[in-house]
N, C-alpha and C positions, 0 to 999 in steps of 0.2 A: 540699733542705737538711734535714738531720736536726735535730730540736729538741734543746735542752740537757737537758731532763728528759723522761723517758718513764715509762710505767706497766707494771708486771708483776704477775702473780699468784704467790703463794707458798703452799706447803703445808708444814706441820710433820709431815706423815704421821700425822695424828691424827684424820682424819675428813673426809668430803666437805663437811660443813657448816662446817669450820674454815678453809677457804681464806681468804686475805686478800690485798688488793691494796695495792701500795705504789708510791711514786714514787722513781726512781733516776736517776743520771746516764746519759746516752746514751753508750754505748761508742764508741771510735774504733778502726778496724781497723789492725792492725800489719802487719808484713811477712807476706805470704802469707795475708792475711785479707781478707774483704769484710764490709761492713756491709749488712744486709738489712732493709728495711722489711717487716715481716710483715703480710700481708693476711688470710690464712685459716689456721686450725689445725684439723685433724681429730683426734678423740680415739679412743683404743683402750681396751679393757677393762683393759689393763695400767696405764693412767693412773689408773683408779679404785683399783686395788690399791695403787699408790704412795701415793696421797693417804690411804688408810686404813691405811698401814703394813703391808700384807700381801704386798708384793712382795719375798719373802725366800727364794726357792728357789734363787737363784744365790749359792752360798756364797762365791764369789770376789769378790762385789760388796758394798761397804759403802756404805749410803746416808747422805748428810749429814743433819744435823738439820732443815734447811729447804731447800727446793728449788723452782725454777720447774718446774711440771709440763708434761707433753706433749712429744712428740717429732716430730710431723708437721706441717710448715708449707709454705705457698707464699707467696712474696714477691718483692720486686724489689730488685736490687742498687742501692744508692744511693751507695756509695763503695767504692773498692778501695784496699787497702794499698799500701805502697811498692813491692812486687814481686808480680808475678802468677805467678811460677814456683811450682810445687808443691813443698812441703817433703818429700813422700814420694818417694824415689828410684824406687819401684815404679810411680809414676803421674805421668808428666810428658808429657802429651799437649797440644800447642798448640791442638788443636781445642776444648779445653774451657777455654781461658783466658776469664776473666770480665771484663765491662765494665759500667759503669753502665747501668741500664735493662734488664739481663737478668732475665727471669722464671725463678725457680729454686725447687726444693724441697730440703728437707733430706734427709740420709741418717741413718738411725737411729744407727748406730755409725760415725762418720766415718773411723776408721782401718781399717775393714773394706773393703778395696779389691777384693780378689779371693780366691777360694778359701774355705776353711773358716774360720768365725769362731773367735776365740781369746778366752781370759779377759781379755786386755788390751783387746780390742775392746769387750767387754761393760762394762768399767770406764769406757769413754768414751760409753756409751749416753746419748742425750739424754733428759731428763725422768727421770733416775735411773740412775746417780749423778751424771752431768753435768747442769748446768742445762739446762732445757728451753726450749720455744719459745712459751709463753703470755706473751708480752711484745711490746711494740710494735716495737722494733728489737733486733736481735741480731747479734753478730759471729760469723762462721763461718770455719773454715779454708777455703781455696779448694777443697780436695778434699772438703769436707763438704757441698757443694751441687751439684745437677745441673740443667742447663737443661731447660726443658720446651717442648713445641710450642705454637703459637699457638691451635690449635683448642679447647684445654681451658681451662675457667674456673679461677680461683684456688681456689674452693671444691672443685671436682672434683680439681684437681691435689694439693691438700693430703691427699687420701685415698690417694695412691700409696706413700709411703715405707714404711709397715708393712703395712697391710691388703693392698694389691695385690701388694706385693713378697713377702710371706709366701705368698700364694696362688700366685704365679708359681713360687717355689721349691718349694712343695709339689707342684706339677704336673711340674716339670722338673728338679729337683735330681739325680735319679738317672740322667739321660741324658747321653750325650756332648755336649760343648759344641756349641751351634748347633742341636741337635734339641729339639723341643718336643712337647707333647701334641698329639694329632690324631685324625683319623677312625679309627673302629674301636675306640676306647677308651671306657670308661664311667667317669664320675667321680661319686662321691657327695659332696654338699656338705651337711654337717649344719647346719641352722639357716639363718637369713637375716641374720646379722651381717655386718660388714665384710669379713672374710676369705672367708667362704663365698660371699657374693654376688660378690666379685671373682673367686674361682675359677670360679664358674658362668659369668661373663661371658667370661673368658679361654678356658675350655674350649669353650664354645659357639662362640666366634669362630674357634677353631682347628679346628672340625668334629667334636669329640668329643660323645658322648651324655652329658647331664647329668641326674642325679637329685638333687632337693632335698628335704630333710625339714624339717618345721616343725609346730608345734601349731596354726597359724592357716591356715585355708583361704584367707583374703584374701591373706596373704603368699604362699601357694603359687600363687595366681593371678598375682600380680606376677612370681613366679619363672618361670612359664611364658611370660610376656610377654618376659622377658629371654633366653629360649632353652632353658629346662629342658624336657627331653623327658618325664620322669616326675616326679611329685611325690607325696610320702607324708606324710600327717598322722600323726605318731607318737603323738598322743593317741588318735585313733580306731583307729589300727593300731599298738598298742604293740610288736608283733613286727615292727618295720620292717625288720629284717634279712631276714626271710623274704620281705617284699615286694620287697626289692632282688634277692634270688635269683630270684624269680618274673619280675621285669622283665628279667633277664639270662639267661633260659633256664637257670637254675641254675648259671651259670658264676661269678657274682660280679662285683664292680666291680674295675677295674684300680687305681684310686686312691680312697681315702677321706680326705676332709678332716675329721679327727677333732678336734672342738672341745669335745665334752662331757666326756670324761674318765671319772670314776668310774662313771657309770651307762651309758655308751655304748660303752666300749672293747671289752667282751666281744662285743657285737653286731657291732661293726666287724670283729672277727676272724672272725665267723661268715659274713659276707657279702662279704668280699674274695676275689678269685679266687686260685687257686693261683699263687704267685709274685708276688702283688700287693703294693701299697704302702699302708700306713696312715701318713699324714702327721700327726703329733701337733703341734697348734699351740695347744691350749687345754685348759681344765679347768673349763668353766662349771658342770658339775654337781658339782664338788668335786675335791679333790686326793687323797682317799683313798676306797677302797671302804668299804662298810659292814662292820663287824666280822663275821667269819665268812663273808664273801663275797669274799675276796681273789682277784683275777684272777691266775692262774698264766700270766704272759705267755710264759715259756719254752715251756710246752706248747702254748699257743695259736699262737705263731709257728711251731713245728714242724708243727702240725696241717695247715696249708695252705701251708707253705713261704713264710711272709710276711716282708716287711721292715717293721719298725716304726721309723720315722725321726722324730726330734725336729727341728722346724724353728724356728730363731730368726732370722727375717728373712733377709737375703742380702747379698752384696757389691755394691759400687758398679757394677762392670762388668756384673753381671746386671741391676741396676736400669736401666742405660742400654739394654740389650737389650730389656727389658720395655717401656720407653717407646717404643722404635721400633715394637714390635708394637702397642701401643695406638694409635699414630698411624696405622699402616698399616690397622688395622681400625676406626679412629675410635671406639674404646671410650670411653664416658663413665662414670666411676664414679658409683654411685648415692648421692646425698645425701638422707638421710631428713629432716633438720631442721637449720636454721641458727639459732644463738643469737648475741646481741650479746656484745661483749667483756666488758661488765659483768655478764653472766649466766653466768659460768663455773661457779659452784656449781650452778645449775639445769641446765646442760648436762651436767655430770658425773653428777648424780643421775638425769637422764633416761636417759643411757647405761647406768648401773648397773641401771636398772629393766628393761632388756632388751626393751622394746617396739618398738625401732627396726627398720627394714629398710634395710640398707646402713650408711651412715656418718652420724655426728653431727659437725657442724662449728661452730666459733666464728669469727664474722666479726670479725677484729681491727681492720681498717681499714674503716670504713663508707664 
């Protein structure tokens, strides 16, 4: 039984220290909706940008003045609306009908069911511009949540919607449906954040060779324990692109998980194989190169016949395929640290500090 009053966090997009908590009425699910008791929420770098008012590179998206942050949750269905039929004609599969007690995760853009994401889907993205999941109970459309297997914990499952899904799409989006990364391929994962570690886990489980970069030898040791074949400390080896070439007999990597942006992209171009893929998923080192050092991406793409692909999460049907792979390989997402629901400010500041390995989670239900 859901309570009458629940708590939620709000951001005015004016700073990580400005988040506030408030009490609101518990919503009631309508037709084709479910009410979910949220147990765990994992955070993404995107959430820190939203809270600081910096998530503004999608010009088709207008952020509201105040919003519940975060997009990735795991919870339990506590009530189902009057109808369990899906309101999207493109997705009516009885196998995914929901009932009370089902453990589910959210999808980042609920209307992104299959294929290429569109501007209208981004306009429904959780945690900006649509209300997010840093709340005790939330109503979702039936097509906006996906069931999860029993082997995975709530904290671990909350890491799947963006980090794992973005990694999965980075590795597999250019392949025919049903084909995935595998033996004989080399994957470079920049850093040890949520997406990179997820990509390393998926690629290693699929039999690919994984190279991980980091400025921390301790983190690199943990990456080796997760299956990384080669690790490179980019602080002690600043020409890490040359190290990648050396580790691949000068062939280069098949796929590079490009999270750095301004200071890493040129090196990614230098160490990707001819015909390879650079999956752009972040910009941790900035959104612009230093003045006078602009990267001529046109020339760099031509130089090694490279595909430069922006990755904004993925559709629901690919998320379901990924979950099947996770269950088959018994992959458990890496949770770096768990905060209490009342520690949301501290959790976001910890994430923004960049010292984590894997994912940072907020335990909503103790």
